[in-house]
DRENZALO-871937 format. One line per field, with one value per residue: residue number from 1; residue in three letters; chain; y, z, x of N, C-alpha, C in turn. Coordinates in steps of 0.1 Angstrom, whole numbers, plus 5000, padded with zeros to 4 digits. Each point is the difference from the previous one (the first is absolute). Layout:
<pts>
k (NUM,...)
r (ALA,...)
c (A,...)
n_v (Y,...)
n_w (Z,...)
n_u (X,...)
ca_v (Y,...)
ca_w (Z,...)
ca_u (X,...)
c_v (Y,...)
c_w (Z,...)
c_u (X,...)
</pts>
This chain:
<pts>
k (1,2,3,4,5,6,7,8,9,10,11,12,13,14,15,16,17,18,19,20,21,22,23,24,25,26,27,28,29,30,31,32,33,34,35,36,37,38,39,40,41,42,43,44,45,46,47,48,49,50,51,52,53,54,55,56,57,58,59,60,61,62,63,64,65,66)
r (MET,PRO,LYS,MET,LYS,THR,LYS,LYS,SER,ALA,ALA,LYS,ARG,TYR,SER,PHE,THR,GLY,THR,GLY,LYS,VAL,LYS,TYR,LYS,LYS,GLN,ASN,LEU,ARG,HIS,ILE,LEU,THR,LYS,LYS,SER,THR,LYS,ARG,LYS,ARG,ASN,LEU,ARG,HIS,VAL,GLY,ILE,LEU,SER,LYS,ASP,ASN,VAL,PRO,ALA,ILE,LYS,LYS,SER,LEU,LEU,PRO,TYR,GLY)
c (A,A,A,A,A,A,A,A,A,A,A,A,A,A,A,A,A,A,A,A,A,A,A,A,A,A,A,A,A,A,A,A,A,A,A,A,A,A,A,A,A,A,A,A,A,A,A,A,A,A,A,A,A,A,A,A,A,A,A,A,A,A,A,A,A,A)
n_v (4772,5010,5010,5004,5010,5009,5001,5008,5003,4986,4999,5008,4995,4990,4997,4988,4998,5000,5001,5006,5010,5006,5009,5009,5013,5008,5002,5010,5000,4998,5003,5012,5007,5009,4993,4993,4993,5008,4994,5003,5011,5002,4992,5008,5008,4995,4991,4993,4992,4990,4998,4989,5003,5012,4993,4988,5008,5010,4993,4992,5008,5010,4993,4994,5009,5008)
n_w (4799,4994,4998,5015,4998,5001,5008,4989,5004,5005,4989,4999,5007,4998,5009,4999,5011,5006,5011,4989,5006,4997,4990,5006,4992,5012,5003,4994,4992,4994,5004,5003,5000,4999,4997,4993,5011,5003,5012,4996,4996,5011,5007,4990,5005,5008,4999,4992,5009,4989,5004,5007,5005,4996,5006,5005,5001,5007,5010,5002,5000,5007,5008,4989,4994,5010)
n_u (5004,4993,5007,5001,4989,5007,4993,5003,4986,5002,5009,4992,4991,5002,5009,5009,5002,5016,4993,4993,5003,4987,5006,4995,4997,5000,4985,4994,5010,4992,4989,4997,5010,4994,4989,5006,5001,5010,4998,4987,5003,5006,4986,4993,5009,5001,5012,4992,4999,4996,4986,5005,4987,5005,5007,4990,4991,5007,5007,4987,4991,5004,5005,5001,5010,4992)
ca_v (5011,5014,5007,5007,5014,5008,5013,5013,5009,4996,5001,5017,5003,4990,4992,4991,5001,4990,4988,4995,5009,5007,5013,5009,5012,4999,5007,5013,5010,5006,5013,5006,4996,5010,4993,4987,5005,4995,4987,4990,5001,4993,4988,4992,4998,4985,4989,4993,4984,4995,4988,4987,4995,5004,4998,4990,5006,5010,4991,4990,5006,5015,5001,4988,4997,5008)
ca_w (5007,4998,5013,5006,4998,5013,5001,5000,5010,5012,5001,5002,5012,5008,4995,5008,5011,5000,5008,4995,5005,4988,5006,4991,5004,5007,4992,5009,5003,4987,5004,5012,5008,5007,5011,5010,5009,4999,5003,4993,4988,5003,5002,4988,4989,5003,4992,5007,4998,5000,5010,4998,4996,4988,4992,4988,4989,4991,4992,4992,4990,4995,4995,5001,5000,5011)
ca_u (4992,5007,5004,4991,5001,4999,4993,5009,4995,5003,5013,5004,4995,5008,5013,5003,5011,5007,4994,4988,4987,4993,5002,4991,4999,4988,4990,4994,5010,5002,4992,4990,5009,4999,4992,5009,5012,5013,5003,4994,5007,5011,5001,4998,5014,5005,4991,4991,5001,4988,5001,5004,4988,4997,5014,5002,4993,5009,5011,4995,4994,5005,5014,5001,5012,5008)
c_v (5014,5006,5005,5013,5007,5011,5012,5008,4996,5001,5013,5001,4989,4998,4996,5002,4987,4987,4997,5009,5007,5017,5010,5013,5005,5012,5013,5010,5009,5016,5000,4996,5013,4997,4990,5006,4996,4986,4992,4999,4993,4986,4994,5001,4985,4989,4992,4985,4996,4989,4987,4994,5003,4997,4990,5005,5006,4989,4992,5009,5011,4998,4985,4995,5010,4992)
c_w (5001,5016,5005,4997,5016,4998,5004,5010,5011,5000,5002,5014,5012,4997,5015,5008,4994,5006,4996,5004,4993,5008,4989,5005,5005,4991,5009,4998,4983,4999,5010,5014,5014,5015,5008,5007,4996,5001,4992,4984,4999,4999,4988,4988,5005,4988,5010,4997,5000,5011,4994,4992,4982,4988,4990,4989,4991,4989,4990,4987,4995,4997,5002,4999,5010,5009)
c_u (5006,5004,4987,5004,5002,4989,5005,4997,5004,5016,5004,4996,5008,5014,5004,5013,5007,4993,4989,4987,4999,5000,4992,5002,4986,4994,5000,5012,4999,4993,4993,5012,4999,4994,5007,5010,5014,5003,4993,5008,5015,5001,4995,5011,5005,4993,4989,5000,4990,4998,5000,4987,5000,5012,5001,4989,5007,5010,4993,4994,5005,5018,5005,5014,5009,5005)
</pts>
């Protein structure tokens, strides 16, 4: 049985915490920042944690060795 390949696009977007949660960088902080409030931009800086419902799909198909 050959090794499973990691989806490289997913590997760049998601990473795992020590407890097995999936973290990602939030979107909407690249351009057109003038119309967004300071509070909104500040909250977008923090890392997002993926909900538990979506974690098995990420682990199984996209990041099998994560």
